[in-house]
Structure formats: structure tokens, C-alpha cells
DSSP file (Angstrom, degrees, kcal/mol; ACC not computed):
  #  RESIDUE AA STRUCTURE BP1 BP2  ACC     N-H-->O    O-->H-N    N-H-->O    O-->H-N    TCO  KAPPA ALPHA  PHI   PSI    X-CA   Y-CA   Z-CA
    1    1 A X              0   0    0      0, 0.0    11,-1.8     0, 0.0    10,-1.7   0.000 360.0 360.0 360.0 150.4   13.1   -6.6   44.8
    2    2 A X        -     0   0    0      8,-0.2     7,-0.2     9,-0.2     2,-0.1  -0.363 360.0 -84.3 -77.7 159.8   11.2   -3.3   44.7
    3    3 A X     >  -     0   0    0      5,-2.6     4,-1.5     1,-0.1    -1,-0.1  -0.400  31.3-142.2 -61.2 133.3   10.9   -1.1   41.7
    4    4 A X  T  4 S+     0   0    0      1,-0.2    42,-0.7     2,-0.2    -1,-0.1   0.601  97.7  45.9 -77.0 -10.1   13.9    1.2   41.4
    5    5 A X  T  4 S+     0   0    0     40,-0.1    -1,-0.2     3,-0.1    47,-0.1   0.871 134.4   5.6 -94.9 -48.6   11.8    4.0   40.1
    6    6 A X  T  4 S-     0   0    0      2,-0.1    -2,-0.2    42,-0.1    43,-0.0   0.431  91.1-119.7-121.5  -0.9    8.8    4.1   42.5
    7    7 A X     <  +     0   0    0     -4,-1.5     2,-0.2     1,-0.2    -3,-0.1   0.677  49.2 164.0  68.9  21.5    9.6    1.4   45.2
    8    8 A X    >   -     0   0    0      1,-0.1    -5,-2.6    -6,-0.1     3,-0.6  -0.510  42.6-110.6 -62.7 135.4    6.6   -0.8   44.5
    9    9 A X  T 3  S+     0   0    0     -7,-0.2    -7,-0.2     1,-0.2    -1,-0.1  -0.300  89.1  12.6 -69.8 154.6    7.3   -4.2   46.1
   10   10 A X  T 3  S+     0   0    0      1,-0.1    -8,-0.2    -3,-0.1    -1,-0.2   0.828  81.8 129.9  54.1  42.7    8.0   -7.4   44.1
   11   11 A X    <   +     0   0    0    -10,-1.7    12,-2.8    -3,-0.6     2,-0.2   0.664  35.5 101.1 -98.4 -19.8    8.5   -5.6   40.8
   12   12 A X  E     +A   22   0A   0    -11,-1.8    10,-0.3    10,-0.2     3,-0.1  -0.488  38.8 171.5 -71.3 132.3   11.8   -7.2   39.6
   13   13 A X  E     +     0   0A   0      8,-2.9     2,-0.3     1,-0.4     9,-0.2   0.642  61.2   7.1-113.9 -22.3   11.3   -9.9   37.1
   14   14 A X  E     -A   21   0A   0      7,-1.5     7,-3.1     2,-0.0     2,-0.4  -0.992  53.3-159.8-158.6 153.3   14.8  -10.8   35.9
   15   15 A X  E     +A   20   0A   0     -2,-0.3     5,-0.2     5,-0.2     2,-0.2  -0.991  12.4 179.6-140.3 131.7   18.4  -10.0   36.6
   16   16 A X        -     0   0    0      3,-2.6     3,-0.4    -2,-0.4    -2,-0.0  -0.429  50.1 -81.2-112.7-168.3   21.4  -10.4   34.3
   17   17 A X  S    S+     0   0    0      1,-0.2     3,-0.0    -2,-0.2    -1,-0.0   0.897 126.3  13.6 -64.4 -40.8   25.1   -9.7   34.7
   18   18 A X  S    S+     0   0    0     16,-0.0    16,-2.3    19,-0.0     2,-0.3  -0.037 125.1  39.8-131.1  33.9   24.7   -6.0   34.0
   19   19 A X  E     - B   0  33A   0     -3,-0.4    -3,-2.6    14,-0.3     2,-0.3  -0.984  54.2-146.3-165.9 164.9   21.0   -5.2   34.2
   20   20 A X  E     -AB  15  32A   0     12,-2.0    12,-2.5    -2,-0.3     2,-0.4  -0.991  16.5-145.9-136.2 144.6   17.7   -5.8   36.0
   21   21 A X  E     -AB  14  31A   0     -7,-3.1    -8,-2.9    -2,-0.3    -7,-1.5  -0.902  14.5-168.1-114.0 142.3   14.3   -5.9   34.5
   22   22 A X  E     -AB  12  30A   0      8,-3.2     8,-2.1    -2,-0.4     2,-0.4  -0.935  19.2-165.8-128.2 148.3   11.1   -4.7   36.2
   23   23 A X  E     + B   0  29A   0    -12,-2.8     2,-0.4    -2,-0.3     6,-0.2  -0.831  27.6 179.7-131.3  92.9    7.4   -5.1   35.6
   24   24 A X  E  >  - B   0  28A   0      4,-2.1     4,-2.2    -2,-0.4   -14,-0.1  -0.763  34.8-138.7-103.9 138.5    5.8   -2.5   37.9
   25   25 A X  T  4 S+     0   0    0     -2,-0.4    -1,-0.1     1,-0.2     4,-0.1   0.828 107.5  35.3 -61.8 -31.9    2.1   -1.8   38.2
   26   26 A X  T  4 S+     0   0    0      2,-0.1    -1,-0.2     1,-0.1    -2,-0.0   0.826 130.2  28.4 -91.0 -35.4    2.8    2.0   38.3
   27   27 A X  T  4 S-     0   0    0      1,-0.3     2,-0.2    28,-0.0    -2,-0.2   0.738  95.4-138.7-101.0 -27.1    5.8    2.3   35.9
   28   28 A X  E  <  -B   24   0A   0     -4,-2.2    -4,-2.1     2,-0.1     2,-0.4  -0.553  48.9 -26.7  95.1-167.0    5.4   -0.5   33.5
   29   29 A X  E    S+B   23   0A   0     -6,-0.2    37,-0.7    -2,-0.2     2,-0.3  -0.698  75.6 138.5 -87.8 133.8    8.1   -2.8   32.0
   30   30 A X  E     -Bc  22  66A   0     -8,-2.1    -8,-3.2    -2,-0.4     2,-0.3  -0.977  39.1-129.3-162.7 165.7   11.6   -1.5   31.9
   31   31 A X  E     -Bc  21  67A   0     35,-2.9    37,-3.3    -2,-0.3     2,-0.4  -0.884  10.5-152.7-119.7 156.1   15.3   -2.4   32.5
   32   32 A X  E     -Bc  20  68A   0    -12,-2.5   -12,-2.0    -2,-0.3    37,-0.2  -0.997  21.3-126.3-126.8 131.9   18.0   -0.6   34.4
   33   33 A X  E  >  -B   19   0A   0     35,-2.3     4,-2.2    -2,-0.4   -14,-0.3  -0.303  23.3-112.5 -74.0 161.6   21.6   -1.0   33.5
   34   34 A X  H  > S+     0   0    0    -16,-2.3     4,-2.3     1,-0.2     5,-0.2   0.837 116.4  59.4 -61.5 -34.7   24.2   -2.1   36.0
   35   35 A X  H  > S+     0   0    0    -17,-0.3     4,-1.7     2,-0.2    -1,-0.2   0.926 107.8  44.8 -61.0 -44.9   25.9    1.3   35.9
   36   36 A X  H  > S+     0   0    0     32,-0.2     4,-2.0     1,-0.2    -2,-0.2   0.906 110.9  53.8 -66.5 -40.8   22.6    2.9   37.1
   37   37 A X  H  X S+     0   0    0     -4,-2.2     4,-1.8     1,-0.2    -2,-0.2   0.885 106.6  52.6 -61.4 -37.3   22.1    0.3   39.8
   38   38 A X  H  X S+     0   0    0     -4,-2.3     4,-0.8     2,-0.2    -1,-0.2   0.881 106.9  52.5 -66.0 -36.8   25.6    1.0   41.1
   39   39 A X  H ><>S+     0   0    0     -4,-1.7     5,-1.4     1,-0.2     3,-0.7   0.899 108.7  50.5 -63.2 -39.2   24.8    4.7   41.3
   40   40 A X  H ><5S+     0   0    0     -4,-2.0     3,-1.4     1,-0.2    -2,-0.2   0.859 105.5  56.3 -67.0 -34.5   21.7    3.8   43.3
   41   41 A X  H 3<5S+     0   0    0     -4,-1.8    -1,-0.2     1,-0.3    -2,-0.2   0.717  99.9  62.3 -66.5 -20.1   23.9    1.7   45.6
   42   42 A X  T <<5S-     0   0    0     -4,-0.8    38,-3.0    -3,-0.7    -1,-0.3   0.236 130.5 -84.8 -94.2  13.4   25.9    4.8   46.3
   43   43 A X  T < 5S+     0   0    0     -3,-1.4    35,-0.8     1,-0.4     2,-0.2   0.534  92.3 113.8 102.7   6.9   23.1    6.7   47.9
   44   44 A X  E   < -D   77   0B   0     -5,-1.4    -1,-0.4    33,-0.2     2,-0.3  -0.655  43.1-162.2-101.7 165.9   21.3    8.2   44.9
   45   45 A X  E     -D   76   0B   0     31,-2.3    31,-2.9    -2,-0.2     2,-0.2  -0.970  26.5 -97.8-142.4 159.2   17.8    7.4   43.7
   46   46 A X  E     -D   75   0B   0    -42,-0.7     2,-0.9    -2,-0.3    29,-0.3  -0.496  37.7-108.8 -78.7 143.6   15.9    8.0   40.5
   47   47 A X     >  -     0   0    0     27,-2.7     4,-2.6    -2,-0.2     5,-0.3  -0.624  33.8-153.2 -71.1 108.0   13.5   10.9   40.1
   48   48 A X  H  > S+     0   0    0     -2,-0.9     4,-2.7     1,-0.2     5,-0.2   0.913  85.3  42.9 -55.2 -56.7   10.2    9.0   40.2
   49   49 A X  H  > S+     0   0    0      1,-0.2     4,-2.3     2,-0.2    -1,-0.2   0.916 116.5  47.2 -61.4 -45.8    8.0   11.4   38.1
   50   50 A X  H  > S+     0   0    0      1,-0.2     4,-2.1     2,-0.2    -1,-0.2   0.909 115.5  44.7 -63.5 -42.8   10.6   12.1   35.5
   51   51 A X  H  X S+     0   0    0     -4,-2.6     4,-2.5     2,-0.2    -2,-0.2   0.880 111.7  51.9 -73.2 -36.8   11.6    8.5   35.0
   52   52 A X  H  X S+     0   0    0     -4,-2.7     4,-2.4    -5,-0.3    -1,-0.2   0.919 110.9  49.4 -62.1 -41.5    7.9    7.3   34.9
   53   53 A X  H  X S+     0   0    0     -4,-2.3     4,-2.5    -5,-0.2    -2,-0.2   0.920 110.8  49.4 -62.6 -43.9    7.2    9.9   32.2
   54   54 A X  H  X S+     0   0    0     -4,-2.1     4,-2.3     2,-0.2    -2,-0.2   0.916 110.8  49.8 -62.4 -43.4   10.2    8.8   30.2
   55   55 A X  H  X S+     0   0    0     -4,-2.5     4,-2.4     2,-0.2    -2,-0.2   0.927 111.4  49.0 -61.3 -45.3    9.2    5.1   30.4
   56   56 A X  H  X S+     0   0    0     -4,-2.4     4,-2.5     1,-0.2    -2,-0.2   0.910 110.5  51.0 -60.7 -42.4    5.6    6.0   29.3
   57   57 A X  H  X S+     0   0    0     -4,-2.5     4,-1.5     2,-0.2    -1,-0.2   0.908 109.7  50.1 -61.7 -42.0    7.0    8.0   26.4
   58   58 A X  H  <>S+     0   0    0     -4,-2.3     5,-2.5     1,-0.2     4,-0.3   0.912 110.7  49.0 -63.8 -42.5    9.2    5.1   25.3
   59   59 A X  H ><5S+     0   0    0     -4,-2.4     3,-1.6     1,-0.2    -2,-0.2   0.911 108.7  53.6 -62.3 -41.4    6.2    2.7   25.5
   60   60 A X  H 3<5S+     0   0    0     -4,-2.5    -1,-0.2     1,-0.3    -2,-0.2   0.812 105.5  54.6 -63.3 -29.2    4.1    5.2   23.4
   61   61 A X  T 3<5S-     0   0    0     -4,-1.5    -1,-0.3    -5,-0.2    -2,-0.2   0.480 127.3-101.2 -81.4  -3.1    6.9    5.1   20.8
   62   62 A X  T < 5S+     0   0    0     -3,-1.6     2,-0.7     1,-0.3    -3,-0.2   0.506  73.2 145.2  97.6   5.3    6.7    1.3   20.6
   63   63 A X      < -     0   0    0     -5,-2.5     3,-0.4    -6,-0.2    -1,-0.3  -0.685  31.9-164.6 -78.2 116.1    9.7    0.4   22.8
   64   64 A X  S    S+     0   0    0     -2,-0.7     2,-0.4     1,-0.3   -35,-0.2   0.892  80.7  19.9 -71.6 -39.6    8.6   -2.8   24.6
   65   65 A X  S    S-     0   0    0     -7,-0.1    -1,-0.3   -35,-0.0   -35,-0.2  -0.766  79.8-157.6-133.5  87.5   11.3   -2.7   27.2
   66   66 A X  E     -c   30   0A   0    -37,-0.7   -35,-2.9    -3,-0.4     2,-0.6  -0.325  12.3-138.5 -62.4 147.3   12.9    0.7   27.7
   67   67 A X  E     -c   31   0A   0    -37,-0.2     2,-0.8   -46,-0.0   -35,-0.2  -0.942   2.4-148.6-114.3 117.8   16.4    0.7   29.2
   68   68 A X  E     +c   32   0A   0    -37,-3.3   -35,-2.3    -2,-0.6   -32,-0.2  -0.768  33.0 168.9 -83.1 112.4   17.3    3.3   31.8
   69   69 A X    >>  -     0   0    0     -2,-0.8     4,-1.9   -37,-0.2     3,-1.5  -0.679  50.3 -88.2-121.3 176.0   21.0    3.8   31.3
   70   70 A X  T 34 S+     0   0    0      1,-0.3    -2,-0.0    -2,-0.2    -1,-0.0   0.737 120.0  58.4 -61.7 -25.4   23.5    6.4   32.6
   71   71 A X  T 34 S+     0   0    0      1,-0.2    -1,-0.3     3,-0.0    -3,-0.0   0.726 118.7  27.6 -79.2 -20.2   22.8    8.9   29.8
   72   72 A X  T <4 S+     0   0    0     -3,-1.5    -2,-0.2     2,-0.0    -1,-0.2   0.567  90.7 114.0-115.1 -12.0   19.1    9.3   30.5
   73   73 A X     <  -     0   0    0     -4,-1.9     2,-0.5     1,-0.1   -27,-0.0  -0.360  50.5-155.0 -64.3 135.9   18.8    8.5   34.2
   74   74 A X        -     0   0    0    -27,-0.1   -27,-2.7    -2,-0.1     2,-0.2  -0.969  18.2-164.3-113.7 122.9   17.8   11.5   36.4
   75   75 A X  E     -D   46   0B   0     -2,-0.5     2,-0.3   -29,-0.3   -29,-0.2  -0.654  18.1-172.8-108.7 159.3   18.9   11.2   40.0
   76   76 A X  E     +D   45   0B   0    -31,-2.9   -31,-2.3    -2,-0.2     2,-0.1  -0.846  50.0  52.6-130.8 172.2   18.2   12.7   43.3
   77   77 A X  E    S-D   44   0B   0     -2,-0.3     2,-0.5   -33,-0.2   -33,-0.2  -0.305  88.2 -60.2  94.2-179.2   20.0   12.2   46.6
   78   78 A X        -     0   0    0    -35,-0.8     2,-0.3    -2,-0.1    -2,-0.1  -0.894  45.7-123.5-110.6 131.8   23.6   12.5   47.6
   79   79 A X        -     0   0    0     -2,-0.5   -36,-0.2     1,-0.1     3,-0.1  -0.540  28.4-138.6 -74.5 136.3   26.3   10.4   46.0
   80   80 A X        -     0   0    0    -38,-3.0   -38,-0.1    -2,-0.3    -1,-0.1  -0.119  39.2 -60.0 -83.4-175.9   28.3    8.3   48.5
   81   81 A X        -     0   0    0      1,-0.1    -1,-0.2     2,-0.1     2,-0.1  -0.332  61.5 -99.6 -66.7 147.7   32.0    7.7   48.6
   82   82 A X              0   0    0      1,-0.1    -1,-0.1    -3,-0.1    -3,-0.0  -0.449 360.0 360.0 -67.5 138.5   33.6    6.0   45.6
   83   83 A X              0   0    0     -2,-0.1    -1,-0.1    -3,-0.1    -2,-0.1   0.393 360.0 360.0-111.4 360.0   34.2    2.3   46.2
């Protein structure tokens, strides 16, 4: 699967019940929660520059695998109908 931040191909490395992990050449290693993935399924997408910056900041702080969750995710796009 492609990176959910920058759409680099073949970046997903693991998927759990409520998260996916990515190791992207442009963004680095990070996880995305299931809640955020559901928002992306509804027609939104993550703001690439803002999320890449946040991931880099987390790595600089020593966080090995930052988690993009609903409280820090920055979206663009139009939300689709509730399912």
C-alpha cells in the first residue's frame, strides 16, 4: 500500500486491527490509527507537508514510531457521507 502521507508506493510494512505502519523514503517510519484511516476512506487526505514535518519533529524528539491519531491529524479534502 502507498504511504498515507505522501503516496510513495509500497511503504506499508504492517497492519494491525486498528493501525497501519509505514516506512516511507520521504516521510520515515510512522503509524496511522484506524480512526484516521477511516477518515481517509471517507474522502479526506492528510496534509503532506504538515504531517511530514510533524513526523520529523517526533523523530528528532526520539520517538521511534510516531503515531498519527485523530487529535493531531491534519486533513484536506471533503468528507464523504457517514457510513
